[in-house]
C-alpha positions in Angstrom: -69.7 6.5 92.1 -68.9 3.0 90.4 -71.6 0.9 92.0 -73.9 3.7 91.2 -73.0 3.5 87.4 -73.5 -0.4 87.6 -76.5 0.0 89.1 -78.1 2.0 86.5 -76.9 0.1 83.5 -78.2 -3.2 85.0 -81.6 -1.2 85.8 -81.9 0.1 82.2 -80.6 -3.2 80.6 -83.3 -4.9 82.8 -86.2 -2.4 81.1 -87.8 -3.4 77.7 -88.1 0.5 77.4 -84.8 0.3 76.9 -84.9 -2.2 74.5 -87.6 -0.7 72.1 -85.6 3.0 72.4 -82.5 1.7 71.1 -84.5 -0.5 68.4 -86.5 2.8 67.3 -83.3 4.5 67.4 -81.5 1.8 64.5 -84.6 1.5 62.6 -84.9 5.0 62.0 -81.0 5.2 61.4 -81.1 2.7 58.9 -84.1 3.9 57.0 -82.2 7.2 56.7 -79.0 5.3 55.6 -80.0 1.8 53.4 -83.7 2.7 52.0 -84.6 6.4 52.0 -82.9 7.3 48.5 -82.1 11.1 49.1 -80.0 10.2 52.2 -78.8 5.9 51.1 -75.3 5.5 51.0 -76.2 3.0 48.4 -77.5 6.2 46.1 -74.5 8.4 47.6 -72.1 5.7 45.7 -69.1 6.8 47.9 -67.4 4.7 50.2 -68.2 6.8 52.9 -70.0 7.1 56.7 -70.3 10.5 56.1 -74.8 10.0 55.9 -74.6 8.1 59.2 -72.4 11.2 61.2 -75.0 13.8 59.7 -77.9 12.2 60.4 -77.2 10.6 63.8 -77.1 13.9 65.6 -80.7 14.7 65.2 -81.9 11.1 66.4 -79.7 11.2 69.5 -81.9 14.1 70.3 -84.6 11.7 71.0 -82.8 8.7 72.1 -80.6 10.9 74.5 -83.3 12.1 76.2 -85.4 9.2 76.3 -82.4 7.2 78.0 -81.8 10.0 80.7 -85.7 11.2 81.4 -85.7 8.4 84.2 -82.3 8.8 85.8 -83.0 11.6 88.4 -86.9 12.4 87.8 -87.9 8.7 88.6 -85.5 8.4 91.9 -87.1 12.0 92.9 -91.1 10.8 92.4 -90.2 7.5 94.0 -88.5 9.3 96.7 -85.6 7.0 96.4 -83.3 9.7 95.8 -83.2 10.2 99.3 -82.0 7.3 100.1 -79.2 7.7 97.6 -78.4 10.7 99.8 -78.1 8.8 103.0 -75.3 6.3 101.9 -71.9 7.9 101.8 -71.8 9.2 98.8 -71.6 13.0 97.7 -74.1 14.9 94.9 -71.1 15.1 92.8 -70.7 11.0 92.8 -74.4 10.5 92.2 -74.6 13.0 89.5 -71.3 11.4 88.0 -72.1 8.0 88.2 -75.4 8.2 86.5 -74.2 10.5 83.5 -71.2 7.6 82.9 -74.1 5.3 82.8 -76.2 6.8 80.2 -73.4 7.8 78.4 -72.0 3.8 78.3 -76.1 3.1 77.2 -75.4 5.7 74.4 -72.4 3.9 73.5 -74.2 0.5 73.8 -77.0 1.9 71.2 -74.0 2.7 68.6 -72.3 -0.9 69.1 -74.9 -2.5 66.5 -74.0 0.7 63.8 -70.6 -1.0 63.2 -72.3 -3.4 61.3 -72.7 -0.4 58.5 -69.0 0.2 58.6 -68.5 -3.2 57.6 -71.4 -3.2 55.1 -69.5 -0.2 53.3 -66.2 -1.8 54.0 -67.6 -4.8 51.7 -69.4 -2.9 49.1 -66.3 -0.4 48.3 -64.4 -0.8 45.4 -61.6 -2.7 45.7 -62.9 -4.3 48.7 -61.9 -2.4 51.7 -61.5 0.8 50.1 -62.7 2.4 53.2 -61.1 5.0 55.0 -61.2 3.2 58.5 -59.1 6.3 60.6 -62.0 9.0 59.5 -64.8 6.5 60.3 -62.7 6.1 63.7 -62.7 10.0 63.9 -66.1 10.6 63.2 -67.2 8.0 66.1 -65.0 10.2 69.0 -67.0 13.0 67.9 -70.4 11.3 68.0 -69.4 10.3 71.7 -68.6 13.7 72.5 -71.7 15.0 71.0 -73.2 12.0 72.8 -71.9 13.0 76.1 -72.6 16.6 75.8 -76.5 15.7 75.1 -76.0 13.2 77.9 -75.1 16.1 80.4 -78.1 18.1 79.2 -80.6 15.0 79.5 -79.6 14.6 83.0 -80.0 18.1 84.0 -83.5 18.6 82.6 -84.2 15.1 84.5 -83.1 16.9 87.8 -85.7 20.0 87.1 -88.7 17.6 87.3 -90.0 14.9 88.9 -92.1 14.1 85.6 -90.6 11.9 83.4 -92.6 13.5 79.8 -91.4 17.1 81.1 -88.0 15.9 81.2 -87.8 14.5 78.1 -89.4 17.4 76.3 -87.0 20.0 78.2 -84.2 17.9 77.0 -85.2 17.4 73.4 -85.5 21.2 73.2 -82.1 22.0 75.0 -80.4 19.7 72.7 -81.7 21.0 69.8 -81.4 24.3 70.6 -78.1 24.0 71.7 -77.1 22.2 68.1 -79.1 24.1 65.9 -80.8 27.1 67.6 -77.6 29.5 67.6 -77.3 29.0 64.0 -81.0 29.7 63.5 -80.8 33.2 66.1 -77.7 34.1 63.9 -79.4 33.9 60.9 -82.6 35.7 62.0 -80.9 38.7 63.7 -78.3 39.2 61.2 -75.5 38.7 63.7 -73.5 36.2 61.7 -70.4 38.6 61.8 -70.3 38.0 65.6 -69.6 34.6 65.5 -72.6 33.5 67.5 -72.8 30.4 65.9 -69.8 29.7 67.5 -71.2 28.9 70.4 -73.8 26.5 69.5 -72.4 22.5 68.9 -73.4 22.4 65.1 -70.2 24.1 64.2 -67.8 21.9 66.8 -69.2 18.7 65.8 -69.1 19.0 61.9 -65.3 19.4 62.8 -64.9 16.6 64.6 -67.6 14.3 62.9 -65.7 14.4 59.7 -62.3 12.5 61.3 -60.2 15.5 62.7 -60.0 16.3 66.4 -59.3 19.8 67.2 -58.4 20.3 70.7 -60.4 23.5 70.9 -63.6 21.5 69.7 -62.6 18.8 72.3 -62.5 21.2 75.2 -66.0 23.1 73.9 -67.6 19.8 74.5 -65.9 19.1 77.8 -66.7 22.6 79.0 -70.5 22.2 77.5 -71.0 18.8 79.2 -69.2 20.3 82.7 -71.6 22.9 82.8 -74.7 21.1 82.8 -73.5 18.3 85.3 -72.7 21.3 87.5 -75.9 22.6 87.3 -77.3 19.2 87.6 -75.5 19.0 90.7 -76.8 22.5 91.6 -80.5 21.9 91.1 -80.3 18.4 93.3 -78.2 19.9 96.0 -81.3 22.5 96.5 -83.1 19.9 98.0 -80.2 19.8 100.7 -77.6 21.9 101.5 -76.3 24.3 99.0 -73.0 24.8 101.3 -71.7 21.3 100.0 -71.5 21.8 96.5 -70.6 25.6 96.4 -67.2 25.5 97.0 -67.2 22.2 94.2 -68.9 24.5 91.8 -66.5 27.5 92.1 -63.9 25.6 91.6 -65.3 24.2 88.3 -66.2 27.2 87.2 -62.0 28.3 87.7 -61.1 25.5 86.1 -63.3 25.7 83.2 -62.3 29.2 82.7 -58.9 28.6 82.8 -59.3 25.5 80.3 -60.9 27.8 77.6 -58.4 30.3 77.6 -55.6 28.0 77.4 -57.4 26.2 74.3 -57.5 29.9 72.6 -54.2 30.5 73.2 -52.6 26.8 72.6 -54.1 24.3 70.5 -53.5 21.4 68.3 -55.4 19.1 65.9 -55.0 15.4 65.1 -56.2 14.2 61.2 -57.6 10.7 62.0 -58.1 10.3 57.8 -55.3 8.3 55.9 -54.4 11.1 53.5 -54.7 13.9 56.6 -57.1 15.2 54.0 -57.9 17.7 56.4 -54.6 18.9 57.4 -53.6 22.1 55.8 -50.0 22.5 54.3 -47.8 25.2 56.3 -47.8 27.1 53.2 -51.8 27.5 53.9 -51.7 28.1 57.6 -48.6 31.1 56.6 -52.0 32.6 54.5 -54.3 32.4 56.9 -52.2 33.3 59.8 -51.0 36.8 58.1 -54.4 37.5 56.7 -54.4 41.9 57.0 -58.2 42.3 56.5 -61.7 40.0 56.9 -61.9 38.2 54.2 -66.3 36.6 53.5 -66.7 33.4 51.1 -69.7 32.9 49.5 -70.4 29.6 48.2 -73.3 29.1 45.3 -73.1 25.4 45.2 -76.1 25.3 47.3 -79.9 24.0 46.8 -81.9 20.9 47.5 -81.9 17.5 45.6 -78.4 17.9 44.7 -76.9 14.9 43.0 -74.6 12.8 45.2 -71.4 14.0 43.4 -72.2 17.7 44.0 -73.4 16.8 47.5 -69.7 15.6 48.1 -68.3 18.5 46.6 -70.5 21.0 48.6 -69.1 19.0 51.8 -65.8 18.9 50.9 -65.7 22.8 50.0 -67.7 23.4 53.6 -64.5 21.0 55.3 -62.0 23.1 54.0 -63.6 26.1 54.9 -63.7 24.9 57.9 -60.1 24.0 58.1 -59.2 27.5 56.7 -61.5 29.4 59.2 -59.5 27.4 62.3 -56.4 29.1 61.2 -57.9 32.7 60.4 -57.9 34.3 64.0 -61.9 35.1 63.2 -60.5 36.8 60.3 -62.4 34.3 57.8 -65.8 33.9 58.0 -68.2 31.8 54.8 -71.7 31.2 54.3 -73.4 28.9 51.6 -76.5 30.6 49.7 -78.4 29.7 46.6 -78.4 33.2 44.3 -81.6 31.5 42.4 -83.6 31.0 45.4 -86.8 32.7 46.2 -86.2 35.2 42.4 -88.7 35.6 39.5 -87.6 34.2 36.2 -86.6 38.0 35.1 -84.5 37.8 38.4 -83.1 35.2 38.0 -82.0 35.6 34.4 -80.6 39.1 35.9 -78.8 37.2 38.6 -77.0 35.0 36.0 -75.7 37.8 34.1 -74.3 39.3 37.0 -72.7 36.2 38.3 -71.4 35.7 34.8 -70.0 39.1 34.9 -68.3 38.3 38.0 -66.4 34.6 36.7 -69.2 32.6 38.3 -70.4 30.3 35.4 -73.5 28.3 35.9 -73.8 24.4 35.4 -76.9 22.7 33.9 -77.6 19.1 35.7 -80.4 16.7 34.6 -81.9 15.9 38.0 -84.3 12.5 38.8 -87.6 13.5 40.0 -91.0 11.6 40.7 -92.0 12.8 37.3 -89.1 12.3 35.3 -86.0 14.2 34.9 -85.6 17.9 35.3 -83.1 20.6 34.5 -81.3 22.5 37.3 -79.1 25.0 37.4 -76.7 25.2 39.8 -73.5 27.2 40.3 -70.3 24.7 41.4 -68.5 28.5 42.5 -67.5 30.6 45.3 -66.7 34.3 45.5 -63.8 35.6 47.7 -64.3 39.3 49.2 -62.0 41.3 50.7 -63.1 44.8 51.2 -63.7 45.8 47.8 -62.0 43.1 46.1 -63.4 39.9 44.9 -62.2 36.7 43.4 -63.9 33.7 42.0 -63.0 30.5 42.7 -64.2 27.3 40.4 -64.8 24.6 42.6 -65.6 22.0 39.8 -62.2 21.1 37.7 -63.5 19.3 34.6 -61.0 17.5 32.7 -61.5 15.9 28.8 -61.7 12.1 29.1 -62.3 11.7 32.9 -65.1 10.5 34.3 -67.8 12.2 36.9 -66.3 10.8 39.8 -62.7 11.4 38.8 -63.5 15.0 37.8 -65.1 15.5 41.2 -62.1 13.6 43.0 -59.8 16.0 41.2 -61.9 18.9 42.4 -61.5 17.9 46.0 -57.9 17.6 45.7 -57.5 21.1 44.0 -59.8 23.0 47.0 -57.0 23.9 49.3 -55.0 25.7 46.6 -58.0 27.4 44.7 -59.3 28.8 47.9 -56.2 30.2 49.6 -54.6 31.5 46.1 -58.0 33.4 45.9 -57.6 34.5 49.6 -54.0 35.2 49.2 -55.0 37.5 45.7 -57.9 38.9 47.4 -55.5 40.2 50.5 -52.7 41.4 48.9 -52.0 44.8 48.8 -49.8 45.2 46.1 -50.5 42.9 42.4 -47.4 41.9 40.8 -46.5 43.1 37.4 -46.8 41.0 33.9 -46.0 42.6 30.9 -46.5 40.9 27.6 -44.1 42.3 24.8 -44.9 43.7 21.3 -42.8 45.3 18.4 -42.4 42.1 16.6 -45.9 41.3 15.5 -46.6 39.5 18.5 -50.5 38.7 19.5 -52.5 41.4 19.2 -54.7 42.9 22.3 -57.7 41.6 21.1 -56.0 38.3 20.7 -54.6 38.1 24.3 -57.7 40.0 25.3 -59.2 37.0 27.9 -55.5 36.3 28.5 -54.8 39.4 29.9 -58.4 39.8 31.4 -57.9 36.8 33.5 -54.6 37.8 34.8 -56.0 41.0 35.8 -57.8 39.5 38.3 -54.7 38.6 40.5 -52.1 40.8 38.6 -51.6 44.0 37.4 -51.0 43.4 33.2 -49.9 45.5 30.1 -48.2 45.4 27.5 -44.3 46.3 26.8 -42.1 47.7 23.8 -38.8 46.0 24.5 -37.2 49.0 22.5 -38.2 51.7 24.2 -38.6 50.7 27.8 -35.9 52.2 30.1 -34.2 48.9 31.9 -35.6 50.1 35.3 -39.0 50.0 34.5 -38.2 46.3 33.1 -36.9 45.1 35.8 -40.1 46.0 38.2 -42.2 43.1 36.0 -42.5 40.0 38.1 -43.2 37.9 34.9 -42.4 38.7 30.9 -44.8 37.1 28.4 -43.1 36.9 24.8 -46.5 35.9 23.0 -45.7 34.9 19.1 -43.4 37.5 17.8 -43.3 37.5 13.7 -39.8 39.7 13.5 -36.4 39.3 14.5 -35.5 40.6 17.8 -32.5 43.3 17.8 -29.2 42.4 19.8 -30.2 45.6 22.1 -33.6 43.8 23.1 -32.5 40.6 23.5 -29.6 42.4 26.1 -32.3 43.9 28.2 -34.0 40.3 27.9 -31.3 38.6 29.4 -30.1 41.1 31.8 -33.9 41.1 33.1 -33.5 37.0 33.4 -30.1 37.8 35.1 -31.5 39.6 38.3 -34.0 37.1 38.6 -37.2 37.5 36.1 -39.6 35.6 35.0 -40.1 35.0 31.4 -42.3 32.7 29.3 -41.5 31.9 25.9 -44.7 31.4 23.6 -43.0 30.8 20.2 -43.7 29.7 16.9 -40.4 28.7 14.6 -42.3 27.9 11.5 -44.7 30.3 9.8 -48.0 28.7 9.1 -51.5 29.6 9.7 -54.6 28.2 8.8 -56.1 31.2 7.8 -53.4 31.7 4.9 -54.2 28.2 3.9 -57.7 29.2 3.1 -56.7 32.2 1.4 -54.4 30.9 -0.6 -56.1 28.1 -2.8 -55.9 25.8 0.4 -51.8 25.3 -0.3 -49.1 27.4 2.1 -45.6 26.4 2.4 -44.7 26.6 6.1 -41.1 28.0 6.1 -38.7 28.7 8.8 -39.1 32.3 10.9 -36.1 34.3 11.8 -36.6 35.3 15.4 -32.7 35.7 16.0 -33.4 34.2 19.2 -32.0 30.8 18.8 -28.4 31.4 20.5 -30.0 33.0 23.5 -32.2 29.8 24.0 -29.6 27.6 23.4 -27.3 28.9 26.0 -30.6 29.0 28.5 -30.7 25.4 27.7 -33.3 24.8 25.0 -33.9 24.5 21.4 -36.9 24.9 19.6 -36.5 23.3 16.6 -37.7 24.1 12.5 -40.4 21.5 12.0 -44.1 21.0 12.7 -45.9 18.2 14.4 -48.7 16.3 13.3 -50.8 14.5 15.8 -53.7 12.0 15.8 -54.9 13.4 18.7 -55.7 16.8 17.1 -58.6 19.2 17.3 -61.2 19.6 14.3 -61.4 22.8 12.3 -64.6 23.4 9.9 -64.5 23.2 5.9 -66.5 23.2 3.1 -67.2 19.8 1.8 -69.5 21.3 -1.0 -72.7 22.9 -1.8 -76.2 21.7 -1.6 -79.0 24.1 -2.5 -77.0 26.7 -3.1 -75.7 27.0 0.6 -72.3 25.6 1.8 -72.1 22.3 3.4 -69.3 22.4 6.6 -68.4 19.7 8.4 -65.7 19.5 11.1 -63.2 17.1 10.4 -59.4 16.6 12.3 -56.7 18.8 11.8 -53.4 16.7 12.4 -51.7 20.2 12.8 -53.9 21.6 15.6 -52.6 18.7 18.7 -54.0 18.5 22.2 -51.6 18.2 24.1 -52.7 16.1 27.6 -50.8 17.1 30.3 -50.2 13.6 32.1 -47.0 14.6 34.5 -47.2 15.5 38.4 -46.1 18.8 38.2 -49.2 21.6 40.0 -48.5 23.8 37.0 -50.1 20.9 34.8 -51.8 18.3 37.3 -55.4 17.8 36.7 -55.8 20.5 33.5 -57.8 19.7 30.5 -56.6 19.0 27.0 -54.7 22.0 25.6 -55.2 23.1 22.1 -52.5 24.0 20.2 -52.0 25.5 16.4 -48.7 24.4 14.3 -46.3 23.3 17.3 -42.9 22.5 16.9 -40.8 19.9 19.0 -38.4 20.9 21.7 -34.7 19.9 22.9 -33.4 20.0 26.2 -29.6 20.7 26.6 -27.8 19.4 30.1 -26.8 22.6 32.1 -25.4 22.5 35.0 -27.4 23.8 38.5 -30.7 23.9 36.1 -33.9 21.6 36.6 -36.0 21.0 33.5 -39.0 19.5 34.0 -41.2 18.6 31.0 -44.5 20.3 30.9 -46.3 19.4 27.5 -45.8 16.8 25.2 -47.4 15.2 21.9 -49.5 12.0 21.9 -47.6 9.0 20.6 -49.2 9.0 17.6 -47.7 11.6 15.9 -45.2 12.3 13.3 -42.6 15.2 13.0 -42.4 17.2 9.5 -39.1 19.5 8.9 -40.0 22.9 8.0 -39.8 23.9 4.7 -42.8 22.0 4.4 -45.7 22.2 1.7 -49.2 22.1 3.6 -52.4 21.4 1.8 -56.2 21.0 3.1 -56.6 18.5 0.5 -54.5 16.0 3.4 -57.8 16.4 5.2 -59.8 14.2 2.5 -57.3 11.4 3.0 -57.6 8.8 6.3 -54.0 8.9 7.9 -52.4 5.6 8.1 -51.8 5.2 11.9 -48.6 3.2 11.1 -46.9 6.4 10.4 -47.9 8.2 13.5 -45.9 5.5 16.1 -43.3 7.4 17.6 -42.1 8.8 20.8 -44.1 11.9 22.2 -42.4 15.1 21.6 -41.6 17.5 23.9 -43.4 21.1 23.1 -43.8 22.9 26.5 -40.8 22.9 29.4 -39.9 24.3 32.4 -36.5 25.7 33.2 -35.5 26.5 37.2 -32.5 27.2 38.2 -29.5 29.5 37.4 -28.7 30.4 33.8 -25.4 31.9 32.0 -25.6 35.1 30.0 -25.7 34.9 26.4 -23.6 37.6 26.6 -21.0 36.6 28.6 -17.5 38.1 27.2 -19.6 39.9 24.8 -19.5 43.7 24.6 -23.0 45.6 24.9 -24.5 45.4 22.0 -24.9 49.1 20.3 -28.8 50.6 20.9 -28.1 50.3 24.3 -28.1 53.7 26.1 -28.4 53.0 29.8 -25.4 52.0 32.0 -26.7 48.3 32.8 -24.2 46.2 34.4 -23.6 42.8 32.9 -24.3 40.1 35.2 -22.8 36.7 33.7 -24.9 34.6 35.8 -28.3 34.3 37.1 -30.2 34.4 40.6 -31.9 31.5 40.5 -34.7 31.8 38.5 -37.5 30.1 36.4 -38.7 30.4 32.9 -41.5 28.4 30.5 -40.4 27.6 27.2 -43.4 26.7 24.9 -43.2 25.6 21.3 -46.5 27.0 20.2 -47.2 31.0 19.8 -50.7 30.4 19.6 -51.3 28.4 22.8 -52.5 31.8 24.5 -54.1 33.3 21.8 -58.2 33.5 22.2 -60.4 33.0 18.9 -62.6 36.3 17.5 -65.6 36.4 16.6 -66.7 37.6 13.3 -68.1 40.9 15.2 -64.3 41.6 16.4 -65.6 39.9 20.1 -63.3 37.8 21.8 -64.0 34.4 23.0 -62.7 32.8 26.6 -59.1 31.2 26.1 -59.4 27.9 25.3 -62.9 27.9 23.8 -63.2 26.7 20.4 -65.9 28.1 19.1 -66.5 25.7 16.1 -66.8 22.7 18.3 -68.1 24.9 21.8 -65.5 22.5 23.7 -63.3 24.3 26.5 -59.7 23.0 26.7 -57.2 24.3 29.2 -55.3 27.2 28.0 -56.2 29.5 30.1 -56.2 27.1 33.3 -52.4 26.6 31.7 -51.6 30.2 31.6 -52.8 30.9 35.3 -50.9 28.3 36.9 -47.6 29.4 34.8 -48.2 33.0 36.6 -49.2 31.5 39.8 -45.9 29.6 40.0 -43.7 31.8 38.3 -44.2 34.8 40.4 -45.1 33.1 43.6 -42.4 31.9 45.7 -44.2 30.7 48.5 -44.9 27.2 47.2 -48.6 27.8 46.7 -48.6 26.0 43.5 -47.5 23.0 45.2 -50.7 22.7 46.8 -52.0 21.2 43.4 -49.9 18.1 43.8 -52.1 17.1 47.0 -53.8 13.6 46.4 -57.0 12.4 47.7 -57.6 8.6 47.0 -61.0 8.0 45.3 -63.3 5.7 47.4 -66.5 4.1 45.3 -68.7 1.7 46.3 -69.4 -1.2 43.9 -71.8 0.1 41.3 -72.6 -3.3 40.1 -72.4 -5.2 43.1 -75.1 -2.6 44.1 -77.6 -2.7 40.8 -77.7 -6.7 41.9 -77.8 -6.9 45.7 -79.5 -3.4 46.6 -82.1 -5.4 48.2 -80.1 -8.0 50.2 -77.8 -5.2 51.8 -80.8 -3.3 52.6 -82.6 -6.0 54.3 -79.5 -7.0 56.3 -78.6 -3.4 57.5 -82.2 -3.5 59.0 -82.2 -6.5 60.3 -79.2 -7.3 61.6 -78.4 -4.5 63.8 -82.4 -5.0 65.5 -81.3 -8.5 65.8 -78.1 -8.3 67.8 -80.1 -6.0 70.2 -83.1 -8.7 70.1 -80.3 -11.1 70.8 -78.6 -9.2 73.6 -82.0 -8.5 75.3 -83.0 -12.4 75.5 -79.4 -13.2 76.8 -79.6 -10.3 79.5 -83.1 -11.5 80.6 -82.5 -15.6 80.5 -79.1 -14.0 82.5 -81.1 -12.7 85.2 -83.6 -15.1 86.1 -80.4 -17.8 86.2 -78.9 -15.6 88.6 -81.7 -14.5 91.1 -83.7 -17.6 90.6 -80.8 -19.5 93.2 
């Protein structure tokens, strides 16, 4: 076999056709990767070789048939194959020798592409900012694909003595096995039968991104072996079938056994540096225990997507591939453009329907040959399980971050977003969340979007602490106390305390100071901010936290509309910064606040933390370093807007405004009698089970604005500045963290390193790098061809 291998390689590399074929392959690949703007690495902007590994398979469909078409066809046409058969070589040895020779030639054709890798490595910012592990894994995937194409090409070469016919058959087989099953599944509407899994595209996409799954590896081994076996069978028909019948039967049995084992026992190797394609154990557990089939429809689809959106699209596809691998056939997904092929009226109706389902459109400016056009895309997906649907937001925007950072954060959040949505869509019973009332808390209208947003994954309602039986209160997974304005009775405090002692979770959203912007406007622009009497200080103090009677004035604040005069009988409204509406930028690493937009607050106070044994305290929200604390009572006036604040007065340490407390808590009713008014027999627990609570020093943080006609705006949306803040996501993250003990929220801390190309260098050196990457690989092949030519002349001239 080794002698056949050497002969085939020597013969091929001595032919001008070989170098022309490889040269054309490198020329076309170079044009796609460095010149054509739609697929150019330079236009893509990221230090990644994804473009090459997505383009190369289609070029392989022509390169490899061109390499293999002469292997057996020419031997049979010239009658030399019979001479080979007379040698002490079996048909298996002959075919395998030719197969490995062709595969070596495919690897030889790929060698010059390593210069592309070097170019991306040099152009990275900083230099060398390339995931070489992912590149190595992707090359392995490309070689596996080449091995399968080579086996098909060898089979095609065996069925005809005409090289052109062999080439045509090989191209057809390669295309059909790579893309044909996908097209067949769509044509026959057989998506649910997993017919696409028979094709090579699904398996190559998984390996080509730098993840080697044993099932994909065995798929390529089995596919290559089948076509090698068929080649041996075709060749043997010319001689004696008996010589290979036993071998084919043994091969078939071994392949069947290999496939069965691969489905029962499998493993995955993630070559990427950050192990970005390695699912956490939490996600695996969710996928392993899916009770029903789940369908994911991704709406991020369409032509001419910007590079960043293409990257997010590919990252979404990769994540769903990973989840599908552990879903035991219960997860399927598809990419669809909901506006494709619709009239303007139908598009408007579809947009309205999608927005109703929680899918928000994004308007993009896309460069075209005629200038710039506006495109509507949907950076979202829908998870469906039975009759239950959960929207997934793919693009995680954040104030103050550039487009690259936003996209990187979005990629980091994909595993959490999809796993969380899948778990909620398939869960049988939803955790119960209760918002208290009876103390002038936020109204249903003010909590409309908060309760609506939570209702997708929770059973949400209002709770009257005075009348609710304690047994019913104990069924709540989360209790939210949102901006009470009247004092709590001791009986109500006792119920809350014992609810906590039994492992209940609580969110305290408390205003300690009475101050409202509407009251300021209605009292001549002035108001005395005074202390509220909520009767909660002793209870919170016992739990390890104190909300102070003060207000935070912060230079990092939201704007409010102010009437600055009249002109022509009409009021002149101007947006001015209001220091008592601080915007808290979540800068911590805790998953509850990771990658959140700024959180808008109104008249927030400071929080002090007390040391408590057995308790972990995590700061979630804090003011900026440019703040000032004002102790209540304090006179507030809108006239302060007319004065420019002195930055020197606002230099202070950031003030704590939100905290997460985890662990065990001591009861506020230890060594105290059961309060009057408690008519139920509730055994007093003096120490809690391990539990959690969140304390926020702003009662309006979960309040949505209301329009003049009484319709609520989305939580976190400011109707005056038309800016969206992260309040809704904060609420959802807090609810997920406090109600889920599986550790799902921890997926939000997953980090993916941002790998960008040096844009300034590309701008100045674009022509140079395009020229170098087009010329150097071709020059390398030409130099090798010249060297090979003179080497052979010198060798055989002696």
